[in-house]
Backbone as numpy.savetxt, mean C-alpha at the origin, in Angstrom:
# Nx Ny Nz CAx CAy CAz Cx Cy Cz
9.46 -16.80 -12.22 8.97 -15.71 -13.08 7.45 -15.70 -13.07
6.86 -15.37 -11.94 5.41 -15.45 -11.77 4.64 -14.33 -12.47
5.35 -13.26 -12.87 4.66 -12.12 -13.47 5.16 -11.82 -14.88
5.71 -12.81 -15.54 6.24 -12.59 -16.88 5.10 -12.15 -17.80
5.39 -11.19 -18.68 4.44 -10.59 -19.63 3.39 -9.71 -18.95
3.52 -9.48 -17.63 2.56 -8.63 -16.93 3.12 -7.21 -16.82
2.22 -6.25 -16.69 2.57 -4.86 -16.40 2.02 -4.52 -15.02
2.85 -3.98 -14.17 2.46 -3.69 -12.79 2.72 -2.24 -12.43
1.78 -1.64 -11.72 1.94 -0.30 -11.15 2.14 -0.42 -9.66
3.18 0.23 -9.15 3.42 0.29 -7.70 3.47 1.76 -7.30
2.54 2.19 -6.46 2.57 3.57 -5.95 3.38 3.61 -4.65
3.94 4.77 -4.38 4.82 4.87 -3.22 6.02 3.97 -3.37
6.54 3.89 -4.61 7.59 2.92 -4.92 8.99 3.39 -4.56
9.11 4.60 -4.04 10.44 5.15 -3.80 11.16 4.60 -2.59
10.43 3.99 -1.66 11.08 3.51 -0.44 10.23 2.42 0.21
10.80 1.79 1.22 10.07 0.84 2.06 9.42 -0.30 1.31
8.17 -0.58 1.65 7.44 -1.70 1.08 7.25 -1.53 -0.42
6.98 -0.31 -0.86 6.79 -0.06 -2.28 8.04 -0.36 -3.08
9.18 0.09 -2.60 10.44 -0.17 -3.29 10.72 -1.67 -3.35
10.58 -2.35 -2.21 10.85 -3.80 -2.16 9.93 -4.54 -3.12
8.67 -4.11 -3.22 7.72 -4.79 -4.10 8.04 -4.52 -5.57
8.39 -3.28 -5.89 8.75 -2.96 -7.28 9.94 -3.80 -7.74
10.94 -3.93 -6.90 12.13 -4.73 -7.25 11.77 -6.20 -7.40
10.93 -6.70 -6.50 10.53 -8.12 -6.57 9.68 -8.38 -7.81
8.74 -7.51 -8.09 7.92 -7.67 -9.29 8.79 -7.75 -10.54
9.79 -6.86 -10.61 10.67 -6.85 -11.78 11.46 -8.15 -11.89
11.93 -8.64 -10.74 12.68 -9.90 -10.77 11.79 -11.06 -11.21
10.48 -10.94 -10.97 9.54 -11.98 -11.35 9.00 -11.80 -12.77
9.59 -10.86 -13.52 9.27 -10.74 -14.94 8.34 -9.62 -15.33
7.81 -8.87 -14.37 6.88 -7.81 -14.70 7.60 -6.58 -15.24
6.91 -5.86 -16.12 7.30 -4.50 -16.47 6.69 -3.61 -15.39
7.49 -2.80 -14.73 7.05 -2.09 -13.53 6.98 -0.59 -13.76
5.81 -0.02 -13.53 5.65 1.43 -13.46 5.81 1.83 -12.01
6.93 2.47 -11.69 7.24 2.88 -10.32 6.80 4.32 -10.14
5.82 4.54 -9.27 5.24 5.87 -9.10 5.52 6.39 -7.70
5.90 7.65 -7.63 6.11 8.32 -6.36 6.13 9.81 -6.55
6.16 10.55 -5.45 6.12 12.01 -5.56 7.52 12.64 -5.49
8.55 11.82 -5.28 9.92 12.33 -5.22 10.71 11.74 -6.38
11.10 12.60 -7.31 11.74 12.15 -8.55 13.02 11.37 -8.29
13.86 11.86 -7.38 15.16 11.21 -7.14 14.98 9.77 -6.67
14.03 9.55 -5.75 13.81 8.20 -5.24 13.29 7.27 -6.33
12.33 7.75 -7.10 11.74 6.91 -8.14 12.76 6.58 -9.22
13.55 7.56 -9.62 14.56 7.31 -10.64 15.61 6.32 -10.16
15.91 6.33 -8.85 16.86 5.37 -8.31 16.29 3.96 -8.34
15.01 3.82 -7.99 14.37 2.50 -8.04 14.38 1.96 -9.47
14.04 2.80 -10.43 14.04 2.37 -11.83 15.44 1.99 -12.28
16.43 2.76 -11.85 17.82 2.44 -12.19 18.22 1.09 -11.60
17.78 0.82 -10.38 18.10 -0.47 -9.75 17.42 -1.62 -10.49
16.20 -1.41 -10.95 15.51 -2.44 -11.72 16.24 -2.70 -13.04
16.65 -1.64 -13.71 17.39 -1.80 -14.96 18.71 -2.53 -14.72
19.35 -2.22 -13.61 20.64 -2.85 -13.30 20.48 -4.35 -13.10
19.34 -4.79 -12.56 19.12 -6.22 -12.35 18.50 -6.89 -13.59
18.44 -6.13 -14.70 17.97 -6.70 -15.96 16.48 -6.58 -16.20
15.79 -5.79 -15.38 14.36 -5.64 -15.51 13.96 -4.46 -16.37
12.65 -4.30 -16.52 12.06 -3.23 -17.33 11.21 -2.36 -16.42
11.41 -1.04 -16.47 10.67 -0.17 -15.57 10.48 1.21 -16.18
9.45 1.89 -15.69 9.11 3.24 -16.10 8.94 4.08 -14.84
9.56 5.25 -14.80 9.42 6.14 -13.64 8.29 7.12 -13.88
7.43 7.28 -12.87 6.32 8.21 -12.94 6.30 9.03 -11.67
6.39 10.35 -11.81 6.33 11.25 -10.66 4.92 11.82 -10.59
4.21 11.53 -9.52 2.83 11.97 -9.38 2.43 11.94 -7.92
1.42 12.72 -7.59 0.83 12.74 -6.26 -0.48 11.95 -6.35
-0.59 10.88 -5.58 -1.77 10.01 -5.68 -3.05 10.72 -5.29
-2.96 11.84 -4.57 -4.15 12.55 -4.13 -4.70 13.50 -5.19
-4.00 13.65 -6.32 -4.42 14.57 -7.38 -4.97 13.78 -8.56
-6.22 14.00 -8.88 -6.90 13.22 -9.91 -6.21 13.35 -11.26
-5.89 14.56 -11.68 -5.32 14.75 -13.01 -3.96 14.07 -13.13
-3.18 14.10 -12.06 -1.87 13.46 -12.10 -1.99 11.94 -12.18
-2.96 11.37 -11.49 -3.13 9.91 -11.56 -3.73 9.49 -12.89
-4.60 10.30 -13.44 -5.13 10.01 -14.78 -4.00 10.02 -15.81
-3.13 11.02 -15.69 -1.98 11.11 -16.61 -1.02 9.95 -16.40
-0.87 9.49 -15.16 0.03 8.38 -14.87 -0.44 7.11 -15.57
-1.72 6.83 -15.51 -2.26 5.64 -16.17 -2.14 5.80 -17.69
-2.35 7.00 -18.18 -2.19 7.24 -19.62 -0.77 6.97 -20.06
0.20 7.31 -19.22 1.61 7.06 -19.55 1.90 5.56 -19.62
1.29 4.79 -18.72 1.45 3.33 -18.75 0.83 2.75 -20.01
-0.35 3.24 -20.36 -1.02 2.75 -21.56 -0.20 3.07 -22.81
0.36 4.28 -22.86 1.17 4.67 -24.01 2.44 3.83 -24.11
3.00 3.47 -22.96 4.26 2.72 -22.94 4.06 1.25 -23.24
3.04 0.63 -22.63 2.90 -0.82 -22.72 1.53 -1.31 -23.19
0.53 -0.43 -23.19 -0.77 -0.80 -23.73 -1.63 -1.68 -22.85
-1.21 -1.94 -21.63 -1.98 -2.80 -20.74 -1.56 -2.55 -19.29
-2.35 -3.05 -18.36 -2.03 -3.00 -16.95 -2.68 -4.20 -16.28
-1.87 -5.01 -15.62 -2.35 -6.27 -15.04 -2.38 -6.28 -13.51
-1.46 -5.55 -12.90 -1.31 -5.57 -11.44 -1.19 -4.15 -10.92
-1.92 -3.84 -9.87 -1.79 -2.55 -9.19 -1.54 -2.80 -7.71
-0.47 -2.22 -7.20 -0.22 -2.23 -5.77 -0.39 -0.80 -5.27
-1.55 -0.52 -4.67 -1.86 0.80 -4.13 -1.24 0.91 -2.75
-0.01 1.37 -2.73 0.81 1.31 -1.52 1.06 2.68 -0.91
0.99 3.75 -1.68 1.37 5.07 -1.19 0.55 5.47 0.04
1.23 5.99 1.05 0.52 6.41 2.26 1.42 7.13 3.23
0.80 7.80 4.18 1.53 8.51 5.23 0.91 8.17 6.59
1.68 8.34 7.65 1.14 8.22 8.99 0.42 9.51 9.40
0.96 10.65 8.95 0.32 11.93 9.25 0.45 12.33 10.70
-0.51 13.11 11.17 -0.50 13.64 12.54 -1.29 12.73 13.45
-0.68 12.36 14.57 -1.34 11.59 15.62 -1.51 12.53 16.82
-2.77 12.80 17.19 -3.05 13.76 18.25 -4.42 13.48 18.86
-4.67 13.97 20.08 -6.01 13.86 20.65 -7.03 14.51 19.71
-8.27 14.03 19.75 -9.27 14.46 18.78 -9.50 15.97 18.82
-9.42 16.58 20.02 -9.67 18.01 20.09 -8.47 18.84 19.64
-7.34 18.19 19.41 -6.17 18.89 18.90 -5.85 18.51 17.46
-6.55 17.56 16.92 -6.36 17.15 15.53 -7.04 18.17 14.62
-6.24 18.92 13.89 -6.78 19.99 13.06 -7.45 19.42 11.80
-8.47 20.10 11.30 -9.11 19.64 10.06 -8.11 19.44 8.92
-7.12 20.31 8.84 -6.10 20.15 7.80 -5.28 18.89 7.97
-5.01 18.52 9.25 -4.28 17.28 9.52 -5.11 16.07 9.05
-6.38 16.09 9.40 -7.30 15.03 8.99 -7.35 14.92 7.47
-7.54 16.05 6.82 -7.68 16.05 5.37 -6.44 15.50 4.68
-5.26 15.88 5.16 -4.03 15.42 4.51 -3.91 13.91 4.56
-4.18 13.31 5.73 -4.07 11.86 5.87 -5.12 11.14 5.04
-6.35 11.60 5.10 -7.43 10.97 4.33 -7.17 11.13 2.83
-6.69 12.29 2.43 -6.46 12.54 1.00 -5.39 11.62 0.43
-4.28 11.48 1.13 -3.20 10.63 0.62 -3.59 9.16 0.71
-4.05 8.72 1.86 -4.26 7.29 2.09 -5.53 6.74 1.44
-6.63 7.44 1.60 -7.91 6.90 1.12 -8.28 7.45 -0.26
-8.25 8.77 -0.41 -8.52 9.34 -1.73 -7.47 8.86 -2.74
-6.22 8.78 -2.31 -5.16 8.33 -3.20 -5.37 6.90 -3.67
-5.84 6.03 -2.78 -6.15 4.65 -3.17 -7.32 4.62 -4.15
-8.34 5.42 -3.85 -9.50 5.50 -4.74 -9.09 5.97 -6.14
-8.31 7.03 -6.23 -7.92 7.56 -7.53 -7.03 6.58 -8.30
-6.14 5.92 -7.59 -5.27 4.94 -8.23 -6.09 3.85 -8.90
-7.06 3.32 -8.16 -7.88 2.23 -8.69 -8.84 2.74 -9.76
-9.46 3.90 -9.51 -10.43 4.45 -10.46 -9.85 4.56 -11.87
-8.65 5.11 -11.96 -8.08 5.34 -13.28 -7.37 4.10 -13.85
-7.04 3.16 -12.98 -6.39 1.93 -13.44 -7.39 0.93 -14.03
-8.59 0.88 -13.47 -9.55 -0.17 -13.84 -9.87 -0.20 -15.33
-10.14 0.92 -15.99 -10.46 0.83 -17.41 -9.38 0.16 -18.25
-8.12 0.38 -17.88 -7.02 -0.25 -18.61 -6.89 -1.72 -18.25
-7.33 -2.11 -17.07 -7.22 -3.51 -16.63 -8.34 -4.39 -17.17
-9.44 -3.78 -17.58 -10.62 -4.57 -17.94 -10.37 -5.51 -19.12
-9.46 -5.14 -20.02 -9.26 -5.97 -21.21 -8.58 -7.29 -20.89
-7.83 -7.35 -19.78 -7.09 -8.57 -19.45 -7.48 -9.16 -18.10
-8.17 -8.37 -17.26 -8.34 -8.79 -15.87 -7.04 -8.56 -15.12
-7.01 -8.92 -13.86 -5.78 -8.72 -13.12 -5.99 -8.70 -11.62
-5.05 -8.10 -10.93 -5.05 -8.11 -9.47 -4.71 -6.72 -8.93
-5.53 -6.27 -7.99 -5.28 -5.03 -7.26 -5.02 -5.39 -5.82
-3.93 -4.87 -5.27 -3.59 -5.10 -3.87 -3.47 -3.75 -3.18
-4.17 -3.58 -2.08 -4.17 -2.33 -1.32 -3.36 -2.54 -0.05
-2.47 -1.60 0.24 -1.67 -1.69 1.46 -2.37 -0.92 2.58
-3.00 -1.64 3.49 -3.68 -1.04 4.64 -2.76 -1.13 5.86
-3.25 -1.59 6.98 -2.46 -1.63 8.22 -3.21 -2.45 9.26
-2.48 -2.85 10.30 -3.13 -3.44 11.47 -3.97 -2.39 12.19
-3.56 -1.11 12.07 -4.31 -0.02 12.69 -5.60 0.22 11.90
-6.70 0.26 12.61 -7.98 0.46 11.97 -8.63 -0.82 11.49
-7.91 -1.93 11.60 -8.47 -3.22 11.19 -8.48 -4.21 12.34
-7.41 -4.27 13.10 -7.37 -5.11 14.30 -6.93 -4.34 15.54
-6.15 -3.29 15.36 -5.61 -2.54 16.50 -6.28 -1.17 16.57
-6.82 -0.85 17.75 -7.47 0.44 17.97 -6.96 1.11 19.24
-5.79 0.68 19.71 -5.25 1.19 20.97 -4.11 2.19 20.78
-3.79 2.53 19.52 -2.77 3.56 19.28 -3.44 4.92 19.34
-3.56 5.43 20.55 -4.28 6.68 20.79 -3.73 7.80 19.91
-4.64 8.55 19.32 -4.25 9.69 18.49 -4.14 9.37 17.02
-4.10 8.08 16.68 -3.96 7.69 15.27 -5.32 7.62 14.59
-6.20 8.55 14.94 -7.58 8.49 14.48 -7.69 8.61 12.97
-7.10 9.65 12.40 -7.20 9.86 10.95 -6.55 8.71 10.20
-5.39 8.29 10.68 -4.69 7.18 10.03 -5.52 5.90 10.06
-6.04 5.56 11.23 -6.81 4.33 11.37 -8.08 4.36 10.54
-8.75 5.51 10.50 -9.96 5.64 9.68 -9.62 5.45 8.21
-8.51 6.04 7.78 -8.11 5.89 6.37 -7.82 4.43 6.04
-7.22 3.72 6.97 -6.88 2.32 6.73 -8.11 1.41 6.77
-9.04 1.70 7.68 -10.30 0.95 7.70 -11.08 1.21 6.42
-11.05 2.46 5.95 -11.73 2.80 4.72 -11.17 2.07 3.51
-9.87 1.86 3.50 -9.26 1.11 2.40 -9.80 -0.31 2.33
-10.00 -0.93 3.48 -10.52 -2.30 3.51 -11.94 -2.33 2.97
-12.78 -1.38 3.39 -14.15 -1.32 2.89 -14.17 -1.07 1.38
-13.30 -0.18 0.91 -13.21 0.10 -0.52 -12.84 -1.16 -1.29
-11.86 -1.89 -0.79 -11.41 -3.10 -1.47 -12.51 -4.15 -1.54
-13.26 -4.32 -0.46 -14.32 -5.32 -0.45 -15.45 -4.94 -1.41
-15.80 -3.65 -1.43 -16.82 -3.20 -2.38 -16.38 -3.46 -3.82
-15.13 -3.14 -4.12 -14.65 -3.26 -5.49 -14.38 -4.72 -5.87
-14.06 -5.55 -4.91 -13.87 -6.97 -5.21 -15.15 -7.56 -5.78
-16.27 -7.16 -5.22 -17.56 -7.64 -5.72 -17.88 -7.00 -7.07
-17.69 -5.69 -7.15 -18.03 -4.96 -8.38 -17.20 -5.40 -9.57
-15.91 -5.66 -9.35 -15.00 -5.93 -10.46 -14.81 -7.41 -10.77
-15.48 -8.27 -10.01 -15.33 -9.72 -10.25 -15.74 -10.09 -11.67
-16.75 -9.42 -12.19 -17.22 -9.74 -13.55 -16.16 -9.42 -14.60
-15.23 -8.54 -14.25 -14.13 -8.19 -15.16 -12.88 -9.02 -14.89
-13.00 -10.00 -14.00 -11.89 -10.87 -13.61 -10.74 -10.06 -13.01
-11.15 -9.02 -12.27 -10.17 -8.22 -11.52 -10.35 -8.53 -10.05
-9.31 -9.04 -9.43 -9.35 -9.38 -8.01 -8.84 -8.18 -7.19
-9.41 -7.99 -6.00 -9.01 -6.89 -5.13 -8.80 -7.43 -3.72
-7.59 -7.30 -3.21 -7.27 -7.80 -1.87 -6.48 -6.75 -1.09
-6.30 -7.01 0.19 -5.66 -6.05 1.09 -4.59 -6.74 1.92
-3.45 -6.08 2.07 -2.45 -6.53 3.03 -2.44 -5.54 4.20
-2.30 -6.08 5.40 -2.33 -5.26 6.62 -1.05 -5.50 7.41
0.01 -4.74 7.10 1.27 -4.94 7.82 1.19 -4.42 9.26
1.99 -5.04 10.11 2.20 -4.54 11.45 3.47 -3.71 11.49
4.28 -3.93 12.50 5.54 -3.19 12.63 6.53 -3.68 11.58
6.84 -2.81 10.62 7.76 -3.13 9.55 8.85 -2.06 9.52
10.08 -2.47 9.31 11.20 -1.51 9.26 11.13 -0.73 7.95
10.53 0.46 7.99 10.46 1.34 6.83 10.70 2.77 7.29
10.61 3.70 6.35 10.83 5.11 6.65 9.54 5.83 7.00
8.40 5.14 7.07 7.13 5.83 7.26 7.05 6.56 8.59
7.74 6.03 9.62 7.70 6.71 10.92 8.30 8.11 10.85
9.12 8.37 9.83 9.73 9.69 9.69 8.71 10.76 9.36
7.54 10.37 8.82 6.53 11.38 8.51 5.36 11.33 9.49
5.60 10.81 10.69 4.60 10.81 11.75 4.83 11.99 12.68
3.78 12.77 12.93 3.86 13.89 13.87 2.96 13.56 15.04
3.54 13.45 16.24 2.76 13.16 17.45 2.64 14.42 18.30
1.41 14.71 18.74 1.16 15.91 19.54 0.43 15.56 20.83
1.02 15.85 21.97 0.36 15.82 23.28 -0.44 14.54 23.52
0.20 13.40 23.28 -0.50 12.13 23.44 -0.37 11.52 24.83
0.63 11.96 25.60 0.89 11.33 26.90 -0.30 11.41 27.84
-1.03 12.52 27.82 -2.13 12.71 28.77 -3.36 11.89 28.40
-3.53 11.55 27.14 -4.74 10.81 26.73 -4.48 9.34 26.46
-3.21 8.97 26.38 -2.88 7.57 26.07 -3.17 6.69 27.27
-3.90 5.60 27.06 -4.21 4.67 28.14 -2.96 3.87 28.50
-2.74 3.61 29.80 -1.54 2.87 30.22 -1.67 1.37 29.98
-1.74 0.98 28.70 -1.87 -0.44 28.34 -0.52 -1.12 28.44
-0.47 -2.27 29.07 0.76 -3.03 29.20 0.65 -4.29 28.36
1.53 -4.42 27.39 1.51 -5.58 26.51 2.53 -6.61 26.99
2.33 -7.87 26.65 3.31 -8.89 27.02 4.69 -8.57 26.44
5.71 -9.00 27.12 7.07 -8.77 26.64 7.25 -9.44 25.28
7.88 -8.68 24.37 8.03 -9.20 23.01 6.70 -9.15 22.29
6.24 -7.93 21.93 4.88 -7.75 21.45 4.63 -8.30 20.04
5.68 -8.79 19.37 5.50 -9.51 18.10 5.88 -10.96 18.37
4.90 -11.81 18.68 5.20 -13.15 19.17 6.08 -13.98 18.25
5.86 -13.88 16.94 6.54 -14.76 16.01 8.02 -14.44 15.87
8.41 -13.20 16.24 9.80 -12.78 16.04 10.47 -12.32 17.32
9.85 -12.60 18.46 10.38 -12.14 19.75 10.56 -10.63 19.78
9.63 -9.91 19.13 9.62 -8.46 19.21 10.28 -7.74 18.06
10.96 -8.47 17.19 11.64 -7.80 16.07 10.64 -7.41 14.98
10.73 -6.18 14.45 9.83 -5.79 13.37 10.10 -6.58 12.11
9.10 -6.66 11.26 9.26 -7.36 9.99 10.04 -6.52 8.99
10.30 -7.10 7.83 11.04 -6.44 6.77 10.11 -6.17 5.59
10.44 -5.12 4.85 9.65 -4.77 3.66 9.56 -5.93 2.69
10.65 -6.68 2.55 10.68 -7.80 1.62 9.68 -8.89 1.98
9.37 -9.02 3.27 8.39 -10.03 3.68 6.99 -9.62 3.28
6.69 -8.34 3.35 5.40 -7.86 2.87 5.33 -7.99 1.35
6.44 -7.64 0.68 6.48 -7.75 -0.78 6.20 -9.17 -1.25
6.67 -10.15 -0.51 6.43 -11.55 -0.88 4.94 -11.88 -0.84
4.24 -11.34 0.15 2.79 -11.53 0.22 2.08 -10.83 -0.93
2.54 -9.62 -1.25 1.94 -8.89 -2.37 2.14 -9.66 -3.68
3.32 -10.23 -3.86 3.59 -11.03 -5.05 2.62 -12.21 -5.13
2.39 -12.88 -4.04 1.44 -14.00 -4.02 0.06 -13.55 -4.48
-0.40 -12.41 -3.96 -1.73 -11.92 -4.31 -1.78 -11.37 -5.73
-0.64 -10.99 -6.28 -0.58 -10.50 -7.66 -0.53 -11.64 -8.66
-0.08 -12.80 -8.23 0.17 -13.90 -9.15 -1.06 -14.78 -9.35
-0.98 -15.66 -10.33 -2.09 -16.58 -10.61 -2.28 -17.63 -9.53
-1.29 -17.80 -8.67 -1.41 -18.78 -7.59 -2.60 -18.45 -6.69
-2.92 -17.16 -6.57 -4.03 -16.73 -5.70 -5.28 -16.42 -6.51
-5.48 -17.12 -7.61 -6.52 -16.76 -8.58 -7.94 -16.78 -8.00
-8.18 -17.50 -6.92 -9.52 -17.59 -6.35 -9.70 -16.69 -5.12
-8.70 -15.86 -4.82 -8.76 -15.02 -3.62 -9.10 -13.59 -4.02
-10.20 -13.07 -3.48 -10.56 -11.67 -3.69 -11.43 -11.21 -2.53
-11.38 -9.90 -2.26 -12.14 -9.34 -1.16 -11.64 -9.74 0.21
-10.37 -10.04 0.29 -9.79 -10.59 1.53 -8.66 -9.72 2.04
-8.62 -9.50 3.36 -7.48 -8.83 3.96 -6.59 -9.87 4.65
-5.29 -9.66 4.55 -4.32 -10.58 5.14 -3.40 -9.78 6.04
-3.32 -10.17 7.31 -2.44 -9.48 8.25 -1.05 -10.09 8.18
-0.05 -9.25 8.05 1.35 -9.70 7.98 2.09 -8.96 9.10
1.99 -9.54 10.30 2.46 -8.81 11.49 3.06 -9.71 12.56
3.28 -10.98 12.25 3.88 -11.88 13.23 3.02 -12.11 14.46
1.72 -11.86 14.34 0.83 -12.05 15.49 0.69 -10.84 16.38
1.32 -9.73 16.00 1.29 -8.51 16.82 -0.13 -8.06 17.12
-0.98 -8.04 16.10 -2.34 -7.51 16.30 -3.21 -8.42 17.15
-2.83 -9.67 17.29 -3.60 -10.58 18.15 -3.44 -10.22 19.62
-2.32 -9.59 19.96 -2.08 -9.17 21.33 -2.64 -7.79 21.62
-2.70 -6.93 20.60 -3.05 -5.54 20.84 -4.45 -5.16 20.42
-5.18 -6.11 19.83 -6.52 -5.77 19.34 -7.46 -5.37 20.46
């Protein structure tokens, strides 16, 4: 019960890594605010937490909209009066395309959800966290941090690199408030995020890179599981990692060491 008496916010909690983390946080004693933009998914996660004996609140909001995220934090404050852990997980892959075919709207959508959404989540969470201190964990990626060979993933990689810079800036700024800020960088994980990836005309610009057989060395090529990322997030949320801040951790089985 590493998070007993804590209140945690998980964005993008309806599926994948967010869902796995929300369930794990609840099992570890946290009261969980599960936030997502699809009501049915979020309500199911909350129902699952209640079924396992946990405490949870469903919040439907778009992380890219300031007023909705401000209202989301207000709902947490009204419900529990505190906030100790934030997992800024919500994100999309968006459109992957050559730079001359990547439309400004495609760029804006990815940056707005992934980077602006992380900024808004933290911006409105921090005032409520200052009274107790706590831990903020940002879900970035191997793309934009160690891997730059996924041609066409320009907007996505920039958004993920930006998240790391944001976390490092805030780790220094918020240290005086005893708020830690860290980043997880997953590699290939079995989630639904690939379903919202749109690839356009990449074959002609993609470099013919040949990777060693079994590109995830630690697992002989098998992708990781959401629960494995959630375990890392739990570590960074808990007091066990009390001296860790401003740090990114790659959870990819060594994949990015081959493709960097």
